[in-house]
C-alpha positions as CSV (number, residue, x, y, z in Angstrom):
1,M,73.9,66.0,124.4
2,S,72.9,67.5,127.8
3,T,73.0,65.7,131.1
4,F,70.4,66.5,133.7
5,Y,71.2,66.0,137.4
6,V,68.6,65.9,140.1
7,P,68.2,63.8,143.3
8,A,66.3,60.5,142.8
9,V,63.6,61.4,145.3
10,N,62.3,64.9,146.1
11,L,59.7,65.6,148.8
12,I,58.1,69.0,148.3
13,G,55.2,70.7,150.1
14,R,53.7,71.3,153.5
15,G,54.3,68.7,156.1
16,V,56.6,66.4,154.1
17,I,59.2,66.5,156.9
18,N,57.0,64.0,158.7
19,E,57.3,61.5,155.8
20,F,61.0,61.4,155.2
21,G,61.8,58.9,158.0
22,D,59.9,56.1,156.3
23,Y,61.7,56.7,153.0
24,V,65.0,56.5,154.8
25,K,64.0,53.3,156.7
26,D,63.1,51.7,153.3
27,L,66.6,52.4,152.1
28,G,68.0,50.3,155.0
29,F,70.2,53.0,156.7
30,K,71.1,52.5,160.3
31,K,72.8,55.7,161.7
32,A,72.8,59.3,160.5
33,L,75.3,62.0,160.9
34,V,73.0,65.0,161.2
35,V,74.9,68.0,159.8
36,T,73.6,71.4,160.8
37,D,74.5,74.8,162.5
38,H,74.1,76.2,166.0
39,F,71.0,78.2,165.0
40,I,69.1,75.2,163.7
41,A,70.4,73.0,166.6
42,S,69.0,75.4,169.2
43,S,65.7,76.0,167.3
44,D,62.4,74.0,167.1
45,I,63.5,72.8,163.6
46,L,65.9,70.1,164.6
47,P,63.4,68.1,166.7
48,K,61.1,68.2,163.7
49,V,63.9,66.4,161.8
50,T,65.0,64.0,164.4
51,A,61.5,62.8,165.5
52,P,60.8,61.1,162.1
53,L,64.2,59.4,162.4
54,T,63.5,58.1,165.9
55,A,60.0,57.0,164.8
56,A,61.6,55.0,162.0
57,G,64.1,53.3,164.4
58,I,67.1,55.1,162.9
59,D,69.9,56.2,165.2
60,Y,71.7,59.6,164.7
61,I,74.4,61.8,166.1
62,V,74.3,65.6,165.6
63,F,77.2,67.7,164.3
64,E,76.2,71.3,164.7
65,D,79.5,73.1,164.2
66,V,79.0,74.3,160.6
67,A,79.7,78.1,160.3
68,P,78.3,80.5,157.7
69,N,80.5,80.1,154.7
70,P,81.7,76.6,155.9
71,S,85.4,76.1,156.2
72,C,87.8,73.2,155.7
73,K,88.0,72.8,159.5
74,N,84.2,72.4,159.7
75,V,84.4,69.6,157.1
76,Y,87.3,67.8,158.8
77,D,85.6,68.1,162.2
78,G,82.3,66.7,160.7
79,L,84.2,63.8,159.0
80,A,85.8,62.9,162.3
81,V,82.4,62.7,164.0
82,L,81.0,60.6,161.2
83,K,83.9,58.1,161.4
84,E,83.9,57.9,165.2
85,N,80.2,57.0,165.2
86,D,80.2,54.6,162.3
87,C,77.4,56.6,160.5
88,D,76.3,55.1,157.2
89,F,74.6,58.1,155.8
90,I,74.2,61.9,156.3
91,V,71.2,64.1,157.0
92,S,71.9,67.7,156.2
93,V,69.6,70.3,157.8
94,G,69.7,74.0,157.0
95,G,70.4,76.4,154.2
96,G,73.4,76.5,152.0
97,S,76.1,76.2,154.7
98,P,75.1,72.9,156.2
99,Q,74.2,71.5,152.8
100,D,77.6,72.4,151.4
101,A,79.5,71.1,154.4
102,A,77.5,67.8,154.2
103,S,78.3,67.4,150.5
104,C,82.0,67.8,151.1
105,I,81.9,65.4,154.1
106,S,80.0,62.9,152.0
107,V,82.7,62.9,149.2
108,M,85.6,62.9,151.6
109,A,84.1,59.9,153.4
110,T,84.5,57.7,150.3
111,N,87.5,59.4,148.7
112,D,91.0,59.8,150.2
113,V,91.2,63.5,149.3
114,T,91.5,67.0,150.9
115,P,88.9,69.7,150.2
116,Q,91.4,71.5,148.1
117,E,91.8,68.5,145.8
118,L,88.0,68.6,145.2
119,E,88.0,72.1,143.9
120,G,86.8,72.3,140.3
121,L,84.8,70.0,138.1
122,H,84.1,66.3,139.0
123,K,87.3,65.8,140.9
124,S,86.3,62.8,143.0
125,A,86.5,59.1,141.8
126,N,83.8,57.5,144.1
127,K,80.2,58.3,144.8
128,G,79.9,60.1,148.1
129,L,78.2,58.7,151.2
130,P,74.4,59.0,150.8
131,V,72.9,62.3,151.8
132,V,69.3,63.2,152.7
133,A,69.2,67.0,152.3
134,I,66.6,68.8,154.3
135,N,66.4,72.5,153.3
136,T,65.3,75.2,155.7
137,T,65.7,78.4,153.5
138,A,64.3,79.3,150.1
139,G,67.4,80.3,148.3
140,T,70.6,78.3,147.7
141,S,69.0,75.1,146.2
142,A,72.1,73.3,147.5
143,E,69.9,70.4,148.5
144,I,69.3,69.4,144.9
145,T,72.5,70.5,143.1
146,I,76.0,69.0,142.4
147,N,77.6,72.3,143.4
148,Y,79.0,73.1,146.8
149,V,81.3,75.8,148.2
150,I,83.9,75.4,151.0
151,T,86.1,78.2,152.3
152,D,89.8,77.6,152.5
153,E,90.5,79.7,155.6
154,D,94.2,79.8,155.0
155,R,94.0,81.3,151.5
156,K,90.8,83.2,152.2
157,V,89.3,81.7,149.1
158,K,85.9,80.1,148.5
159,M,86.5,76.9,146.6
160,V,83.7,75.9,144.2
161,M,83.2,72.2,143.7
162,V,81.0,70.8,140.9
163,D,80.8,67.1,141.4
164,K,78.1,64.6,140.4
165,N,79.3,62.3,143.2
166,S,78.0,64.8,145.8
167,L,74.4,64.8,144.6
168,A,72.0,64.0,147.4
169,I,69.8,60.9,147.1
170,M,66.8,62.7,148.5
171,S,65.8,66.3,149.0
172,V,63.2,67.6,151.4
173,N,61.6,71.0,150.9
174,D,58.9,71.7,153.5
175,P,57.8,75.3,153.7
176,E,56.6,74.8,157.2
177,L,60.3,74.7,158.3
178,M,60.8,78.2,156.9
179,L,58.0,80.1,158.7
180,S,60.3,81.3,161.4
181,K,63.0,82.7,159.1
182,P,63.5,86.5,159.7
183,A,62.8,89.0,156.9
184,D,66.4,89.8,156.2
185,L,67.4,86.1,155.7
186,T,64.3,85.5,153.6
187,A,65.2,88.5,151.4
188,A,68.9,87.5,151.0
189,T,68.2,83.8,150.2
190,G,65.3,84.8,147.9
191,M,67.6,87.1,145.9
192,D,70.2,84.4,145.7
193,A,67.5,82.2,144.1
194,L,66.7,85.0,141.7
195,T,70.4,85.2,140.8
196,H,70.5,81.5,140.1
197,A,67.6,81.7,137.8
198,I,68.8,84.7,135.9
199,E,72.4,83.5,135.5
200,A,71.2,80.1,134.4
201,L,68.9,81.8,131.8
202,V,71.6,84.0,130.2
203,T,74.5,81.6,130.3
204,P,75.6,80.0,127.0
205,G,75.1,76.7,128.7
206,A,71.3,77.2,128.9
207,Y,69.1,74.9,126.8
208,D,65.3,74.5,126.3
209,V,64.6,72.6,129.5
210,T,66.7,74.8,131.8
211,K,65.4,78.0,130.2
212,K,61.8,77.0,131.0
213,L,62.8,76.1,134.6
214,S,64.5,79.5,135.0
215,I,61.6,81.4,133.7
216,G,59.2,79.7,136.0
217,A,61.5,80.4,139.0
218,I,61.7,84.1,138.1
219,E,57.9,84.4,137.8
220,L,57.4,82.9,141.2
221,I,60.1,84.9,142.9
222,K,58.8,88.2,141.5
223,E,55.3,87.5,142.9
224,Y,56.0,85.8,146.1
225,L,59.3,86.9,147.6
226,P,58.0,90.3,148.7
227,R,55.1,88.6,150.4
228,A,57.4,86.1,152.2
229,V,59.6,89.0,153.4
230,E,56.6,91.1,154.5
231,N,54.9,88.3,156.4
232,G,57.0,85.2,157.2
233,Q,53.9,83.3,158.3
234,D,52.4,83.5,154.8
235,I,52.5,79.8,154.1
236,E,51.3,80.3,150.5
237,A,54.3,82.6,149.8
238,R,56.7,80.2,151.5
239,E,55.4,77.3,149.5
240,A,55.7,79.3,146.2
241,M,59.3,80.1,147.1
242,V,60.0,76.4,147.7
243,N,58.7,75.7,144.2
244,A,60.8,78.6,142.8
245,I,64.1,77.3,144.3
246,F,63.4,73.8,143.1
247,L,62.9,75.1,139.6
248,G,65.9,77.4,139.7
249,G,68.1,74.8,141.3
250,M,67.4,72.3,138.6
251,A,68.1,75.1,136.0
252,F,71.5,76.2,137.3
253,N,72.5,72.7,138.3
254,N,72.5,71.7,134.7
255,A,73.1,75.0,132.8
256,G,75.6,76.7,135.1
257,L,76.0,80.1,136.7
258,G,78.1,83.2,136.0
259,Y,80.2,86.1,137.1
260,V,77.8,87.3,139.8
261,H,78.6,84.2,141.8
262,S,82.3,84.4,140.9
263,M,82.5,87.8,142.5
264,A,80.1,87.1,145.4
265,H,82.2,84.1,146.5
266,Q,85.2,86.3,147.1
267,L,83.2,88.7,149.3
268,G,82.0,85.8,151.4
269,A,85.5,84.3,151.7
270,V,87.3,87.5,152.7
271,Y,84.7,89.5,154.5
272,H,82.2,86.8,155.6
273,L,79.3,88.7,154.1
274,P,75.9,86.9,153.5
275,H,76.1,85.2,150.1
276,G,72.6,86.2,149.0
277,V,73.2,89.9,149.8
278,C,76.4,89.9,147.8
279,C,74.6,88.3,144.9
280,A,71.8,90.8,145.0
281,M,74.1,93.7,145.1
282,L,76.2,92.5,142.2
283,L,73.4,91.1,140.0
284,P,72.3,94.4,138.3
285,I,76.0,95.4,137.8
286,I,77.0,92.2,136.0
287,E,73.7,91.7,134.1
288,R,74.0,95.3,132.8
289,E,77.4,94.3,131.3
290,N,76.0,90.9,130.0
291,A,73.2,92.7,128.3
292,K,75.7,94.8,126.3
293,R,77.1,91.5,124.9
294,V,74.0,89.3,124.6
295,P,70.9,91.5,124.8
296,A,68.7,88.9,123.2
297,A,69.2,86.6,126.2
298,F,67.3,89.1,128.3
299,R,64.1,88.8,126.4
300,N,63.1,85.8,128.4
301,V,64.2,87.5,131.7
302,A,62.0,90.5,130.8
303,K,59.1,88.3,129.9
304,A,59.4,86.4,133.2
305,F,59.2,89.7,135.0
306,G,55.9,90.5,133.2
307,F,57.1,92.7,130.3
308,A,55.1,92.6,127.1
309,I,58.1,91.8,124.8
310,D,56.3,91.7,121.5
311,G,57.5,94.6,119.3
312,K,60.2,95.5,121.8
313,T,63.9,95.6,121.0
314,D,66.4,93.3,122.8
315,E,67.8,96.4,124.5
316,E,64.4,97.5,125.8
317,C,63.9,94.1,127.2
318,A,67.3,94.1,128.9
319,S,66.7,97.6,130.4
320,Y,63.3,96.5,131.8
321,A,64.8,93.3,133.3
322,I,67.6,95.1,135.0
323,A,65.3,97.7,136.4
324,E,63.0,95.0,137.8
325,I,66.0,93.3,139.4
326,E,66.9,96.6,141.1
327,N,63.2,97.3,142.1
328,L,62.8,93.8,143.7
329,S,66.1,94.2,145.6
330,A,65.0,97.5,147.0
331,T,61.5,96.2,147.8
332,V,62.9,93.4,150.0
333,G,65.4,95.7,151.7
334,I,68.8,94.6,150.2
335,P,71.6,97.2,151.0
336,K,72.9,99.1,148.0
337,K,76.5,99.7,149.1
338,L,79.1,97.6,151.0
339,T,79.6,100.6,153.4
340,E,76.2,99.7,154.7
341,L,77.7,96.3,155.7
342,G,80.6,97.9,157.5
343,I,83.1,97.5,154.7
344,K,85.4,100.5,154.0
345,E,86.7,101.2,150.5
346,E,90.2,102.0,151.8
347,D,90.3,98.5,153.4
348,F,89.1,96.7,150.3
349,D,91.6,94.6,148.4
350,F,90.3,95.1,144.9
351,E,93.1,93.3,143.0
352,Y,93.1,90.2,145.3
353,L,89.4,89.7,145.1
354,S,89.3,90.4,141.4
355,K,92.1,87.9,140.6
356,N,90.3,85.2,142.5
357,A,86.9,86.0,140.8
358,L,88.5,85.5,137.4
359,I,89.6,81.9,138.3
360,D,86.4,81.0,140.2
361,A,84.7,77.9,138.8
362,C,81.5,79.9,138.0
363,A,83.3,82.4,135.8
364,P,83.3,80.3,132.6
365,G,79.5,80.2,132.6
366,N,79.2,84.0,132.1
367,P,78.4,85.2,128.6
368,F,81.7,87.0,128.4
369,T,85.0,87.0,130.3
370,P,85.8,90.3,132.1
371,T,89.3,91.6,132.4
372,L,91.0,92.2,135.7
373,E,90.5,96.0,135.3
374,E,86.8,95.5,134.5
375,T,86.3,93.3,137.5
376,I,87.9,95.9,139.8
377,S,85.6,98.5,138.3
378,Y,82.5,96.3,139.1
379,Y,83.6,95.9,142.7
380,K,84.1,99.7,142.9
381,E,80.5,100.2,142.0
382,L,79.6,98.6,145.3
383,F,81.0,101.6,147.2
C-alpha cells in the first residue's frame, strides 16, 4: 500500500494570489502569522499577499526574520510572535526557507516539543496549526510537501523532518510572483527541482504514480528552465516551472529522496551555501554511482530528457541522462567546484560532513548506502 500526501487545496496559475483571501475567509480564520524573510518583506511581493487578506477582512502580523537555511532560533522567535498575537493560522511566503520555518512553527504550536525532537519521521503527535503556503520560487516544492529542514546552529547540522502533521492545508503557486527572481536564484532553485524529480525517480520507493510525476517534471525543467534563467520575464517559462515543481514535489513527497540531498544538507548547515547549487553540483556525482547499481532506473530519466531509449542498453541510457544533467547545469550557470563559492579544500571537514550525511533522513531513500570513505571521495570531487 502507498500513501499519497498533498495539500487539500492547490491554487496554480497566473493571478491566483488574488484569489486565496476568499478561500481563507471561507475557512473561518481570523488572524495570520505571515512568515517570510527580509527580502520578501522589502519587495513588492509581500503587499500582493497581504492585500487579499485585508480585502477578506483577515488580520495579520508579519514575522520576517527567517534566514536562509532557517535555524532553531528563527523558529522559536516566530513561535513567540504567533503566541503573543493570538494567531490562529500561518501564511508562509517565500521559497524553501520561509516554508520550512513555517512548517516547524506550525507543529511546535500544537505540540510541546523542541525542533530537535521533531527530527526524523512523523515525530509529532498532533496536527500542526493550519498553514497556507504561498510559494515564490520554482524549486523546493516545500509548499506541498511533508518534508522540512531546520538547522541546529549549535551542532551545525541540518535536521530533516518528515511529518504528515506539517502538511499545508493550501498551496499557492502563482508564476507572476516569480518574475522578479534573479537568474542565479532561478537556476539554483530549478536545479533543486530537477534533483527532486530524479532522486524520486531512481529511489526504490518510487511507484507508478510518482514515476509519472517525476518524468513530467524532468520534461518541463529540461525545456523551460534555461528560458526562465535567460529571461526572467518569460511568463510561459515561469508557469511551466510552476507546473514542474508541483509535479516533482508530489513525486518526492511520496516516493522519497536520496543521497544528493543528504550530502547537500551538510554543505548548507556548515558553510551556508545555497541548497539548490549544492544539489546541482552533487547530482551527477551521486547519480553516476547510482547508475552503477541500478542502471535500469535511468531509462526513464533518459527518456524524460528526450533520449530514444528503444534498442539502447541501460548503461547507454544512464550515460545519456548524466550527461544531460551536466549540460543543463552548465547551461544555467551552476558552478562546478566549491572553490568558486569561496570554500577551500584545506578548510573542508570531510569526515564531519560525511558522517552527518550518512545519518541524514534522506539517505535511506538512495538506491545504495555509501560508506564513509565513499562519501568523503564524493565530497572531494567538488574540489
